[in-house]
C-alpha positions as CSV (number, residue, x, y, z in Angstrom):
1,X,103.3,-12.7,93.7
2,X,106.7,-13.1,92.1
3,X,106.6,-16.9,92.0
4,X,104.9,-17.2,88.6
5,X,107.3,-14.8,86.7
6,X,110.3,-16.6,88.3
7,X,109.0,-19.9,87.2
8,X,108.4,-18.6,83.7
9,X,111.9,-17.3,83.5
10,X,113.3,-20.6,84.7
11,X,111.2,-22.4,82.1
12,X,112.4,-20.1,79.3
13,X,116.0,-20.6,80.5
14,X,115.8,-24.4,80.3
15,X,114.0,-24.2,77.0
16,X,116.9,-22.0,75.7
17,X,119.4,-24.7,76.8
18,X,117.4,-27.4,75.1
19,X,117.7,-25.3,71.8
20,X,121.5,-25.1,72.0
21,X,122.0,-27.1,68.8
22,X,119.3,-25.3,66.9
23,X,120.6,-21.9,68.1
24,X,124.1,-22.9,66.9
25,X,122.7,-23.8,63.5
26,X,121.0,-20.4,63.3
27,X,124.3,-18.7,64.2
28,X,125.9,-20.6,61.4
29,X,123.2,-19.5,59.0
30,X,123.5,-15.9,60.0
31,X,127.3,-15.7,59.9
32,X,127.5,-17.5,56.5
33,X,125.4,-14.5,55.2
34,X,127.9,-12.0,56.6
35,X,131.3,-13.5,56.4
36,X,133.1,-14.2,53.1
37,X,133.6,-18.0,52.7
38,X,136.3,-19.8,50.9
39,X,133.8,-22.4,49.6
40,X,130.1,-22.6,48.6
41,X,127.8,-21.5,51.5
42,X,125.9,-24.8,51.6
43,X,129.1,-26.8,51.8
44,X,130.4,-24.6,54.6
45,X,127.2,-25.1,56.5
46,X,127.5,-28.9,56.1
47,X,131.1,-28.8,57.5
48,X,130.0,-26.5,60.3
49,X,127.1,-28.8,61.2
50,X,129.3,-31.9,61.3
51,X,131.8,-30.1,63.5
52,X,129.0,-28.9,65.7
53,X,127.7,-32.4,66.2
54,X,131.2,-33.6,67.2
55,X,131.7,-30.7,69.6
56,X,128.4,-31.4,71.3
57,X,129.4,-35.1,71.7
58,X,132.9,-34.3,73.0
59,X,131.5,-31.7,75.5
60,X,129.0,-34.3,76.7
61,X,126.1,-32.1,75.6
62,X,124.8,-35.1,73.7
63,X,125.4,-38.8,74.4
64,X,126.4,-41.3,71.8
65,X,122.9,-42.7,71.8
66,X,121.4,-39.2,71.3
67,X,123.8,-38.5,68.4
68,X,122.5,-41.8,66.8
69,X,118.9,-40.6,67.2
70,X,119.8,-37.2,65.8
71,X,121.5,-38.9,62.8
72,X,118.2,-40.9,62.2
73,X,116.4,-37.5,62.1
74,X,118.9,-36.3,59.6
75,X,118.2,-39.3,57.3
76,X,114.4,-39.1,57.6
77,X,114.6,-35.3,56.9
78,X,116.9,-35.8,53.9
79,X,114.6,-38.3,52.3
80,X,111.7,-35.8,52.7
81,X,113.9,-33.0,51.3
82,X,114.8,-35.0,48.2
83,X,111.2,-35.6,47.3
84,X,109.9,-32.1,48.2
85,X,112.5,-30.3,46.1
86,X,111.8,-32.6,43.1
87,X,108.1,-31.7,43.3
88,X,108.8,-28.0,43.7
89,X,107.6,-27.5,47.2
90,X,110.7,-25.5,48.0
91,X,114.2,-25.1,46.7
92,X,117.9,-24.4,47.5
93,X,119.0,-22.0,44.8
94,X,122.6,-21.6,45.7
95,X,125.4,-23.8,44.2
96,X,127.2,-26.4,46.2
97,X,129.4,-29.5,45.8
98,X,127.6,-31.5,48.5
99,X,124.3,-31.3,46.8
100,X,122.2,-34.3,45.7
101,X,119.3,-33.9,43.3
102,X,119.1,-30.2,44.2
103,X,119.3,-30.8,48.0
104,X,122.3,-29.7,50.0
105,X,123.3,-32.4,52.5
106,X,123.4,-29.8,55.3
107,X,119.5,-29.6,55.1
108,X,119.1,-32.8,57.1
109,X,120.6,-31.0,60.1
110,X,117.5,-28.8,60.3
111,X,115.5,-31.9,61.2
112,X,118.4,-33.1,63.4
113,X,118.0,-29.9,65.4
114,X,114.4,-31.0,66.3
115,X,115.7,-34.3,67.4
116,X,118.4,-32.6,69.6
117,X,115.8,-30.4,71.2
118,X,113.6,-33.4,72.1
119,X,116.6,-35.4,73.6
120,X,117.7,-32.3,75.6
121,X,114.2,-31.7,76.8
122,X,113.8,-35.2,78.2
123,X,117.0,-34.7,80.2
124,X,116.8,-31.1,81.3
125,X,113.1,-31.0,82.2
126,X,113.2,-34.6,83.6
127,X,110.2,-35.4,81.3
128,X,107.9,-38.3,82.1
129,X,105.3,-39.5,79.7
130,X,102.5,-41.7,81.0
131,X,99.8,-43.7,79.1
132,X,101.6,-43.4,75.8
133,X,99.7,-45.5,73.3
134,X,102.8,-46.9,71.5
135,X,101.3,-49.0,68.7
136,X,98.6,-46.6,67.5
137,X,101.1,-43.6,67.8
138,X,103.6,-45.4,65.6
139,X,100.9,-46.2,63.0
140,X,99.9,-42.5,63.0
141,X,103.5,-41.3,62.8
142,X,104.1,-43.5,59.7
143,X,100.9,-42.2,58.2
144,X,101.9,-38.6,58.9
145,X,105.3,-39.1,57.3
146,X,103.7,-40.9,54.3
147,X,101.2,-38.1,53.9
148,X,104.0,-35.6,53.3
149,X,104.7,-37.6,50.1
150,X,101.2,-38.9,49.1
151,X,99.2,-35.7,49.4
152,X,100.8,-34.6,46.1
153,X,98.9,-37.4,44.4
154,X,96.2,-38.5,46.7
155,X,93.8,-36.7,49.1
156,X,95.5,-34.8,51.9
157,X,94.9,-36.7,55.1
158,X,96.9,-34.5,57.5
159,X,93.7,-33.4,59.4
160,X,92.6,-37.0,59.7
161,X,96.0,-38.0,61.1
162,X,95.9,-35.0,63.5
163,X,92.5,-36.1,64.8
164,X,93.9,-39.6,65.2
165,X,96.7,-38.4,67.3
166,X,94.3,-36.5,69.5
167,X,92.2,-39.6,70.0
168,X,95.0,-42.1,70.7
169,X,97.0,-39.7,73.0
170,X,93.9,-38.4,74.8
171,X,95.1,-40.0,78.1
172,X,98.8,-39.3,77.5
173,X,100.3,-36.6,79.7
174,X,103.8,-35.3,79.9
175,X,105.1,-34.1,83.3
176,X,108.2,-31.9,83.6
177,X,110.2,-30.0,86.2
178,X,110.7,-26.3,86.6
179,X,112.9,-25.4,89.5
180,X,111.5,-27.3,92.5
181,X,108.1,-27.9,91.0
182,X,106.5,-30.5,88.7
183,X,103.9,-29.6,86.2
184,X,101.8,-31.6,83.7
185,X,100.1,-31.0,80.4
186,X,98.4,-33.1,77.6
187,X,101.0,-34.6,75.3
188,X,99.1,-33.5,72.2
189,X,99.1,-29.9,73.4
190,X,102.9,-30.0,73.7
191,X,103.1,-31.0,70.0
192,X,100.9,-28.1,69.0
193,X,103.0,-25.6,71.0
194,X,106.4,-26.9,69.7
195,X,104.9,-26.9,66.2
196,X,104.2,-23.2,66.6
197,X,107.7,-22.3,67.6
198,X,109.1,-24.4,64.7
199,X,106.9,-22.4,62.4
200,X,108.4,-19.2,63.8
201,X,111.9,-20.7,63.4
202,X,111.1,-21.6,59.8
203,X,110.3,-18.0,59.1
204,X,113.7,-17.0,60.5
205,X,115.4,-19.8,58.6
206,X,114.0,-18.8,55.2
207,X,114.8,-15.1,56.0
208,X,118.4,-16.2,56.4
209,X,118.3,-18.1,53.1
210,X,118.4,-21.6,54.5
211,X,115.9,-22.5,51.7
212,X,113.1,-20.7,49.9
213,X,109.5,-21.3,48.9
214,X,108.2,-20.5,45.4
215,X,106.5,-17.3,46.7
216,X,109.8,-16.1,48.3
217,X,111.9,-16.2,45.1
218,X,111.5,-12.5,44.4
219,X,111.1,-11.1,47.9
220,X,110.9,-12.7,51.3
221,X,107.5,-13.1,52.9
222,X,106.2,-15.0,55.9
223,X,105.6,-18.7,55.6
224,X,101.9,-19.5,55.4
225,X,100.5,-20.2,58.9
226,X,99.2,-23.5,57.6
227,X,102.7,-24.8,57.9
228,X,102.2,-24.7,61.7
229,X,100.0,-27.8,61.4
230,X,102.7,-29.6,59.3
231,X,105.3,-28.9,61.9
232,X,103.0,-30.2,64.7
233,X,102.7,-33.4,62.8
234,X,106.4,-33.6,62.2
235,X,106.9,-33.1,66.0
236,X,104.5,-36.0,66.6
237,X,106.6,-38.2,64.3
238,X,109.8,-37.0,65.9
239,X,108.5,-37.7,69.4
240,X,107.5,-41.2,68.5
241,X,111.1,-41.9,67.4
242,X,112.6,-40.5,70.6
243,X,109.9,-42.2,72.8
244,X,110.8,-45.6,71.2
245,X,114.3,-45.2,72.6
246,X,113.1,-43.8,76.0
247,X,110.8,-46.8,76.5
248,X,113.8,-49.1,76.6
249,X,115.4,-47.4,79.6
250,X,116.4,-50.0,82.2
251,X,116.6,-52.7,79.5
252,X,119.1,-51.8,76.9
253,X,120.7,-48.7,78.5
254,X,120.6,-46.7,81.7
255,X,120.5,-48.0,85.2
256,X,119.5,-51.6,85.4
257,X,115.9,-51.9,86.4
258,X,115.1,-48.2,85.9
259,X,111.6,-47.3,85.0
260,X,111.5,-45.8,81.5
261,X,110.6,-42.1,81.2
262,X,108.0,-43.1,78.6
263,X,105.5,-45.7,79.7
264,X,102.3,-47.1,78.4
265,X,100.9,-47.9,81.9
266,X,99.6,-46.0,84.9
267,X,102.2,-44.7,87.4
268,X,100.5,-46.9,90.0
269,X,102.4,-49.8,88.5
270,X,105.9,-48.3,89.1
271,X,108.2,-49.9,91.6
272,X,108.2,-48.0,94.9
273,X,112.0,-48.0,95.1
274,X,112.3,-46.0,91.9
275,X,112.8,-42.3,91.9
276,X,109.8,-41.8,89.5
277,X,107.7,-43.9,91.8
278,X,108.6,-41.8,94.8
279,X,107.8,-38.7,92.8
280,X,104.3,-40.0,91.9
281,X,103.7,-41.3,95.4
282,X,104.6,-37.9,96.8
283,X,102.5,-35.9,94.4
284,X,99.5,-38.1,93.5
285,X,97.6,-37.2,96.6
286,X,97.9,-33.5,96.2
287,X,95.3,-31.3,94.4
288,X,96.2,-30.3,90.9
289,X,98.3,-33.4,90.0
290,X,97.8,-34.4,86.4
291,X,95.2,-31.8,85.6
292,X,95.8,-29.4,82.7
293,X,98.8,-27.2,83.5
294,X,98.3,-27.4,87.2
295,X,101.2,-27.7,89.6
296,X,101.8,-31.4,90.5
297,X,103.6,-30.5,93.7
298,X,107.1,-30.1,95.2
299,X,109.8,-32.5,94.0
300,X,110.8,-35.3,96.3
301,X,113.4,-38.0,96.0
302,X,115.8,-35.7,94.1
303,X,119.2,-34.5,95.3
304,X,119.1,-31.4,93.1
305,X,116.7,-29.4,91.1
306,X,116.7,-28.9,87.3
307,X,118.5,-25.6,87.6
308,X,121.5,-27.5,88.8
309,X,121.6,-30.1,86.1
310,X,124.8,-28.7,84.6
311,X,124.2,-25.2,83.3
312,X,126.6,-26.0,80.6
313,X,124.7,-29.0,79.6
314,X,126.6,-31.7,81.6
315,X,125.0,-35.1,81.6
316,X,123.7,-36.8,84.6
317,X,126.6,-38.8,86.1
318,X,124.7,-42.0,86.2
319,X,123.6,-41.8,82.5
320,X,127.1,-40.8,81.5
321,X,128.6,-43.7,83.4
322,X,126.1,-46.0,81.8
323,X,127.0,-44.7,78.3
324,X,130.7,-45.4,79.1
325,X,130.0,-49.0,80.0
326,X,128.0,-49.5,76.8
327,X,130.4,-47.7,74.5
328,X,128.2,-44.6,74.1
């Protein structure tokens, strides 16, 4: 009777660890509102975010490869910010030295926090994505990003892009570990759920003055619920970027010959000697594997469960060793 609540607590605890970078950014936002600063707030937040990134790397909470992915998120987000501020979608009213065309450079770290969450989730939940339609997903991700710009001048295609994602990812499932059990869910559903929590985080961020929408200039009010859909699309775009890296496991990084955590083929094609193959072989014959949110079965072929993957965020020793051989 207590199994479900315990699993839910474990799931929430691992999720909290995945959000370490985002949580630290929110701590910075809150403290910068309360503590007198020797410089402009936005400049202080930029310095804080840079130090935070370095600390995460030095403490092995992020690998060098993950820091590079997060930096890519920063650049993609900054480009979007530069455009959106110019067209009046939102604004950064406070003064700062590190500000370009009205956009403080720290703003890109909001998007970097999403990238950090995805990278952490892959590791801490031992995520495996099957039947990922790479080429169509990339096309839709580019379309989603372009629509953030073009819908100001052309018809808004966000719903068409969203439907497109549902179609091309219909067979894509993501499996994850909680304690000693594996679960699975449709990949598209995970985008919607993450998008919801990002919308909640956006409300908290605007309340703390990270940025403001035109209808928040006089008094703060909740961000329109329609932004939920925008965040879900941004997550889709973000996931494609991370998946592009994860699909190269065993080729350009990681253990030689390792099966990537994101694959475009059926698990039946995995090499039997691989851990992932042993997991699939052990669970594929059990009821509930790969159906909705059903339990896939007990983990096999693992020496420790997710709860022991370094409560302080330590990297898997094999991955860390591989990073050392390749220079991070």
